[in-house]
C-alpha positions in Angstrom: 18.1 -4.4 -16.3 15.4 -6.9 -13.8 12.9 -5.9 -12.3 13.9 -6.0 -8.4 16.3 -3.2 -9.6 14.4 -0.5 -10.4 13.6 1.9 -7.8 9.9 2.2 -6.6 8.2 1.6 -3.8 9.4 -1.5 -2.9 12.9 -0.7 -2.7 11.8 2.6 -1.2 10.2 0.8 1.7 13.2 -1.5 1.9 15.1 0.8 2.7 13.3 2.4 5.0 12.8 -0.9 7.2 16.3 -2.6 6.5 18.9 0.6 5.9 19.6 -0.3 1.8 16.7 -0.7 -0.9 19.2 -3.3 -2.3 18.6 -5.7 0.9 16.8 -9.1 0.0 16.2 -10.7 3.5 15.7 -14.3 4.0 12.5 -15.3 4.3 11.5 -17.4 7.7 7.8 -17.9 7.4 4.8 -16.6 5.0 1.1 -16.3 6.3 -2.0 -16.5 4.5 -5.5 -15.9 7.2 -7.0 -19.2 7.1 -3.1 -21.0 7.1 -1.5 -18.5 9.5 2.3 -18.8 9.8 4.2 -21.4 8.1 7.9 -21.9 6.7 7.9 -21.9 2.8 8.4 -25.5 0.9 12.5 -23.9 -0.4 15.0 -21.0 1.2 13.7 -17.9 -0.3 14.4 -14.0 0.1 12.3 -11.3 0.1 12.4 -9.4 -3.3 10.1 -8.0 -5.9 9.3 -10.5 -7.5 9.0 -13.5 -4.9 6.5 -10.8 -3.1 4.6 -10.7 -6.3 4.5 -14.1 -6.4 4.0 -15.3 -2.8 1.0 -12.7 -3.3 -0.4 -14.5 -6.4 -0.3 -17.9 -4.2 -2.8 -16.0 -2.1 0.0 -15.3 0.9 -0.4 -11.6 2.4 2.5 -11.5 5.0 5.8 -12.8 5.4 8.4 -12.7 8.5 12.0 -12.4 7.3 15.3 -12.2 8.7 18.1 -9.4 8.5 21.3 -8.5 10.0 20.1 -9.9 13.7 16.5 -8.8 13.4 13.3 -10.5 12.6 10.5 -8.0 10.7 6.7 -9.0 10.1 6.1 -7.6 6.3 2.9 -7.0 4.6 3.0 -7.6 1.5 0.9 -5.3 0.1 2.9 -2.7 1.8 5.9 -3.9 0.2 4.8 -3.9 -3.3 3.1 -0.3 -2.7 -0.2 -1.7 -3.2 -1.8 0.2 -0.3 -1.3 3.4 -2.0 
C-alpha cells in the first residue's frame, strides 16, 4: 500500500475541499514567495507525495483545478503540518 493510500490529514483535507479523499486535482501553478506563481515544468497531480516534493523544493502553495473549479491550496495545510 502506497503512502498516498493512507487516510491521514491530507486526505481528510482533500475530502473536505474536493468532496473525495481520493481526489487528485491537476496542479496549474506552484507558488514560492519571491518567485510568485508559475507553471510547473511537467503535468502534476496533487497527491501527498507531490506535495512533499514541492515543499522540499521550496514551494508553499499550489493552484489546482478540480471539477471545473480552481482552488489555491497551502501545502502546509494539505500535509497537516499546521496542527
